[in-house]
C-alpha positions as CSV (number, residue, x, y, z in Angstrom):
1,M,37.2,152.1,87.9
2,R,33.9,151.2,87.1
3,E,32.7,147.6,88.1
4,P,31.3,145.6,85.6
5,R,27.8,145.3,85.2
6,E,26.1,142.1,86.1
7,S,24.8,141.8,82.4
8,E,28.4,142.3,81.4
9,T,29.9,139.6,83.6
10,T,27.0,137.3,82.5
11,A,27.9,137.7,79.1
12,T,31.8,137.5,79.6
13,T,30.9,133.9,81.4
14,A,28.6,132.7,78.5
15,D,31.1,133.6,76.1
16,S,34.0,131.7,77.9
17,T,31.9,128.7,78.6
18,L,30.8,128.3,75.0
19,D,34.5,128.8,73.6
20,E,35.4,126.1,76.1
21,A,32.4,123.8,74.9
22,L,33.3,124.2,71.1
23,N,37.0,123.6,71.8
24,R,36.0,120.0,73.6
25,L,33.4,119.4,70.6
26,H,35.9,120.1,68.1
27,R,37.9,117.0,68.9
28,T,34.8,115.1,67.9
29,G,33.4,114.7,64.3
30,P,30.2,116.3,63.1
31,E,28.3,112.8,62.6
32,H,28.0,109.5,64.5
33,L,26.4,106.2,63.4
34,G,27.1,106.8,59.7
35,R,25.3,110.0,59.1
36,L,23.5,111.1,62.0
37,S,24.3,114.8,63.1
38,N,26.1,115.6,65.8
39,H,24.1,118.6,67.5
40,A,25.9,119.5,70.3
41,P,27.7,122.6,68.9
42,M,24.2,124.1,67.9
43,A,22.5,123.4,71.0
44,V,25.3,124.4,73.4
45,E,25.3,127.8,71.3
46,A,21.7,128.1,71.9
47,L,22.1,127.3,75.5
48,A,24.8,129.9,76.1
49,R,22.9,132.6,74.3
50,H,19.8,132.3,76.3
51,G,21.3,132.4,79.9
52,H,21.9,128.8,80.1
53,A,25.7,128.7,80.1
54,S,25.9,127.0,83.5
55,D,24.3,124.1,81.9
56,V,26.7,123.8,79.0
57,H,29.1,121.0,80.0
58,G,26.8,118.9,81.9
59,W,24.6,118.7,78.9
60,I,27.6,117.5,76.6
61,D,28.3,115.1,79.4
62,G,25.1,113.8,78.7
63,Y,25.3,113.9,75.1
64,R,28.8,112.2,75.0
65,H,27.2,108.7,73.8
66,K,26.4,110.4,70.4
67,L,30.2,112.1,69.8
68,E,32.6,110.1,67.8
69,D,36.0,111.0,66.7
70,M,36.9,113.3,63.9
71,P,37.1,111.4,60.8
72,P,40.4,110.7,59.2
73,R,41.8,112.8,56.5
74,T,42.4,110.8,53.3
75,G,45.6,113.0,52.4
76,L,43.8,114.9,49.5
77,L,44.9,118.8,49.5
78,L,41.9,120.8,48.6
79,N,42.4,123.7,46.6
80,E,40.4,126.2,43.8
81,E,41.3,123.7,41.1
82,N,39.9,120.2,42.5
83,W,37.0,121.3,45.1
84,R,34.5,120.5,42.5
85,E,35.4,117.0,42.1
86,V,34.9,116.0,45.6
87,L,32.0,118.4,46.7
88,G,29.4,116.3,48.3
89,D,31.8,113.1,48.9
90,P,31.4,112.4,52.6
91,R,34.7,110.2,52.1
92,H,36.4,113.3,52.3
93,L,34.8,115.0,55.3
94,G,38.1,115.2,57.6
95,D,39.5,117.0,54.5
96,W,36.8,119.2,54.1
97,I,37.0,120.4,57.5
98,A,40.7,120.6,57.6
99,Y,40.4,122.5,54.2
100,F,38.1,125.6,56.1
101,T,39.6,125.5,59.4
102,G,43.1,126.3,57.4
103,Q,41.4,128.8,55.1
104,L,39.8,130.8,58.2
105,G,43.1,130.7,60.1
106,K,44.5,132.7,57.1
107,R,41.5,134.8,55.8
108,P,38.9,136.8,57.6
109,W,35.9,134.8,58.3
110,Q,33.6,136.9,56.2
111,D,35.6,136.7,53.2
112,V,35.6,132.7,53.3
113,L,31.9,132.7,54.0
114,V,31.0,134.9,50.9
115,T,33.0,132.8,48.7
116,W,31.6,129.6,49.7
117,W,28.0,130.4,50.4
118,P,26.9,130.6,46.9
119,R,28.9,127.3,46.1
120,L,27.1,125.5,49.1
121,L,23.8,126.8,48.9
122,P,22.3,124.6,46.2
123,G,23.1,121.8,48.5
124,I,21.3,123.1,51.5
125,L,19.7,119.7,52.0
126,A,23.1,118.3,53.1
127,G,22.8,116.3,56.0
128,A,18.9,116.9,56.3
129,T,19.8,120.6,56.4
130,H,22.0,120.0,59.7
131,P,25.2,121.7,57.9
132,A,23.5,124.7,57.5
133,I,21.8,124.9,60.5
134,R,25.3,124.6,62.1
135,V,26.7,127.4,60.0
136,G,23.9,129.7,60.8
137,H,24.7,129.1,64.7
138,A,28.4,130.0,64.2
139,V,27.5,133.0,62.1
140,R,25.4,134.2,64.8
141,T,27.9,133.9,67.6
142,L,30.7,135.5,65.2
143,L,28.2,138.6,64.4
144,A,27.3,139.0,68.1
145,D,30.4,138.3,69.9
146,G,33.3,138.8,67.7
147,A,35.8,136.4,66.1
148,G,37.9,134.1,68.2
149,A,40.0,130.9,67.8
150,S,37.2,128.4,68.6
151,R,34.4,130.5,66.9
152,T,36.1,130.7,63.7
153,A,36.9,126.9,63.8
154,E,33.2,126.3,64.3
155,L,32.3,127.9,61.3
156,G,35.1,125.5,59.6
157,H,33.7,122.6,60.8
158,A,30.2,123.7,59.8
159,L,31.2,124.6,56.3
160,G,33.3,121.4,56.0
161,Y,30.3,119.1,56.9
162,W,28.2,121.0,54.4
163,A,30.7,120.7,51.6
164,A,31.2,116.7,52.3
165,R,27.3,116.1,52.3
166,H,26.2,118.7,49.7
167,L,23.1,117.6,48.4
168,P,21.6,119.5,45.4
169,L,17.6,119.0,44.5
170,T,17.0,118.7,40.9
171,P,15.1,120.6,39.8
172,A,15.6,123.0,42.6
173,A,12.4,124.5,44.4
174,V,12.6,128.3,43.5
175,P,9.9,130.8,44.7
176,S,8.4,132.1,41.5
177,G,4.9,132.7,42.3
178,T,2.5,135.0,44.2
179,V,1.5,132.7,47.2
180,R,2.6,134.0,50.8
181,A,4.2,131.4,53.3
182,A,1.4,130.3,55.3
183,E,-0.6,129.3,52.1
184,A,2.5,128.1,50.3
185,L,3.4,125.7,53.2
186,A,-0.2,124.4,53.2
187,A,-0.1,123.6,49.7
188,V,3.0,121.4,49.9
189,P,1.7,117.7,48.9
190,A,3.0,115.0,51.2
191,V,5.4,112.6,50.0
192,P,2.9,109.5,49.3
193,D,5.2,106.8,50.8
194,Q,6.5,108.3,53.8
195,E,9.1,105.4,54.8
196,G,12.7,105.6,55.3
197,G,14.8,108.5,55.6
198,I,15.0,111.9,54.0
199,L,17.3,110.9,51.1
200,D,14.3,108.1,50.4
201,R,11.8,110.6,50.6
202,V,13.6,113.3,48.4
203,A,13.9,110.6,45.8
204,R,10.3,110.4,45.5
205,L,9.5,114.0,45.1
206,S,9.4,114.1,41.5
207,A,6.9,111.5,41.2
208,T,4.7,113.2,44.1
209,P,1.7,114.7,42.5
210,G,1.4,118.8,42.8
211,W,4.8,119.0,44.1
212,P,6.3,120.9,41.0
213,A,3.4,123.7,41.2
214,A,3.9,123.9,45.1
215,A,7.6,124.0,45.0
216,G,7.4,127.2,42.9
217,A,4.3,128.7,44.1
218,L,5.9,130.8,47.2
219,Q,6.0,134.5,46.3
220,A,9.2,135.8,44.4
221,P,11.1,138.5,45.9
222,S,11.3,142.2,44.4
223,G,14.8,142.5,45.5
224,P,16.9,141.9,48.4
225,D,15.2,143.6,51.2
226,D,11.9,142.0,50.0
227,A,13.9,138.6,50.3
228,R,15.1,139.4,53.6
229,D,11.4,140.1,54.8
230,L,9.7,137.1,53.1
231,L,12.3,134.9,54.4
232,A,11.3,136.1,57.9
233,E,7.7,135.4,57.1
234,L,8.9,131.9,56.1
235,V,10.6,131.4,59.6
236,R,7.7,132.4,61.5
237,E,4.9,130.8,59.4
238,S,7.0,127.4,59.6
239,T,7.2,127.8,63.3
240,Y,3.6,128.4,63.9
241,R,2.8,125.6,61.7
242,Y,4.8,123.3,64.0
243,A,2.1,123.4,66.6
244,D,-0.6,121.8,64.5
245,H,1.8,119.3,62.2
246,A,4.5,118.4,64.5
247,H,2.9,114.6,65.0
248,G,3.8,113.8,61.4
249,S,7.4,114.0,62.7
250,P,8.3,115.7,65.7
251,V,12.1,115.8,65.5
252,M,12.1,116.1,61.6
253,L,9.7,118.8,61.3
254,V,11.7,121.1,63.5
255,H,13.6,121.6,60.4
256,A,11.2,123.2,58.7
257,A,11.6,126.4,60.8
258,T,15.2,126.0,61.9
259,A,16.8,125.8,58.5
260,P,15.4,128.8,57.0
261,N,16.0,130.8,60.3
262,A,19.8,129.4,59.8
263,V,20.0,131.2,56.6
264,L,18.0,134.4,58.0
265,R,20.9,134.6,60.6
266,T,23.4,134.5,58.1
267,L,22.1,137.4,55.9
268,P,23.8,140.2,57.8
269,A,27.1,138.8,56.9
270,L,26.5,138.5,53.3
271,P,26.4,140.9,50.2
272,R,22.8,142.0,49.4
273,D,22.8,140.1,46.1
274,L,22.8,136.9,47.8
275,W,19.8,137.6,49.7
276,A,17.5,136.4,47.1
277,P,19.0,133.0,46.7
278,S,19.5,132.5,50.0
279,Y,15.6,133.0,50.3
280,A,15.1,130.5,47.6
281,A,17.3,128.1,49.1
282,A,15.8,128.2,52.6
283,W,12.4,128.0,50.9
284,Q,13.7,124.5,49.2
285,A,14.5,123.5,52.8
286,S,11.5,124.1,54.6
287,A,9.4,122.9,51.6
288,V,11.1,119.6,51.2
289,V,11.1,118.9,54.7
290,T,7.4,119.6,55.0
291,A,6.8,117.2,51.8
292,A,8.7,114.4,53.3
293,Y,7.2,114.5,56.8
294,A,4.1,116.1,56.8
295,P,1.0,114.5,58.4
296,G,-2.3,113.3,56.9
297,S,-4.1,116.0,58.7
298,P,-3.6,118.7,61.4
299,L,-4.0,118.4,64.7
300,V,-6.3,121.3,66.0
301,S,-5.9,121.6,69.7
302,P,-2.3,122.8,69.9
303,A,-0.5,122.8,73.2
304,A,-1.1,125.6,75.8
305,A,1.7,128.0,75.7
306,P,4.3,128.9,78.3
307,P,3.8,132.1,79.7
308,T,6.9,134.1,78.8
309,P,9.6,133.6,76.1
310,E,12.0,133.0,79.1
311,E,10.0,130.2,80.4
312,A,9.5,128.6,77.3
313,F,13.3,128.3,76.7
314,E,13.5,127.0,80.5
315,R,11.3,124.3,79.7
316,A,13.1,123.5,76.3
317,A,16.5,123.5,78.4
318,A,14.9,121.3,81.1
319,H,13.8,118.8,78.7
320,G,17.2,118.7,77.3
321,D,16.6,117.2,73.8
322,E,18.6,119.1,71.1
323,H,15.9,119.4,68.7
324,V,13.9,121.2,71.5
325,I,16.5,123.2,72.4
326,K,17.2,124.4,68.7
327,F,13.7,124.8,67.9
328,A,12.8,126.9,71.1
329,D,15.9,129.1,70.0
330,T,14.2,129.9,66.9
331,A,10.7,130.4,68.3
332,L,12.2,133.0,70.5
333,D,13.7,134.7,67.4
334,V,9.9,134.8,66.1
335,V,8.6,136.0,69.3
336,A,11.2,139.1,69.2
337,A,10.1,139.8,65.6
338,D,6.5,139.2,65.8
339,P,5.2,139.8,69.4
340,G,1.5,140.0,68.6
341,R,1.5,136.4,67.9
342,A,4.0,135.2,70.6
343,A,1.3,132.8,71.9
344,E,1.7,130.7,68.8
345,A,5.1,130.5,68.5
346,L,5.4,129.7,72.4
347,A,2.6,127.0,71.9
348,A,4.8,125.4,69.3
349,V,7.6,125.3,71.9
350,G,5.2,123.5,74.2
351,R,4.2,120.8,71.3
352,A,7.9,120.1,70.9
353,C,8.5,119.5,74.4
354,E,5.5,117.1,74.6
355,L,6.3,115.4,71.3
356,I,9.7,114.9,71.0
357,G,11.2,111.8,73.1
358,A,7.5,110.5,73.4
359,E,7.4,108.9,69.8
360,G,8.3,105.4,71.3
């Protein structure tokens, strides 16, 4: 009998550790302190994915003060007739999670995702984009490692969180122009009054000079493949841009890259006719976060890049902040897709390590 290769043993250990961690985390809710997101399922998936499975349980122990119990159910039985009435109602957070975990126990996860993705996509700003990001991490695991009880349950928790916090933007930001991602992001105007949380800032967008034009300036896709390629470009440019602009809000501007990357990770599980609207929603998330937290001017001396992607993630894991870990995870995707500009993506990870946790 052939002995398992070291890589196979390592992968099996990582899968087992992630399953244990998800089971542990599913006893907790998706938020704490009212509406701050529980980042643990996303961070531990990234740690396990990049060779740090041995750090996962210790990381959760250190994050424990940010974990709260699962919110109680109200007794509402969600179904195809009444879901629209409570979409975006956080009072039903426990009901939504129970609904999706129940659905995923009865139907293939891809079927549930394909049914609900177009319903949830217009509200991608929900929870400051964290529910969509959590879905992206869950789908990556399901596609790469196969379905299992803890992994499908994680998708259910993520979808339920998104449904309960569903937040459409009116009017939506839809790519309908000819401008490529780097130029489009540079043209996004900053919300003049950058005070308060993301909900306060989003409420000021409609009165922000230049916003309507900038919101529609990004290149429109010619078809599904073009939408996928333009979305990948948006992820790359958002990541590179972080190095020079993160000082506007080091934590929040992470999501200008991680939210569209979550959508990109989900595309392979979706029918092609959903790729263009997915690209549009990803642009909306990135553009809104950019507008809400953009600095007055770029910082022209970015951090030195770690020498390798592995070193970059090692530094992020040692830093320990959930946003640094998730951003490094996205940056490594960018390096794999565009190795010629690896130094820019890795420098952005270095900037995240420098700035996050040092704001105070």
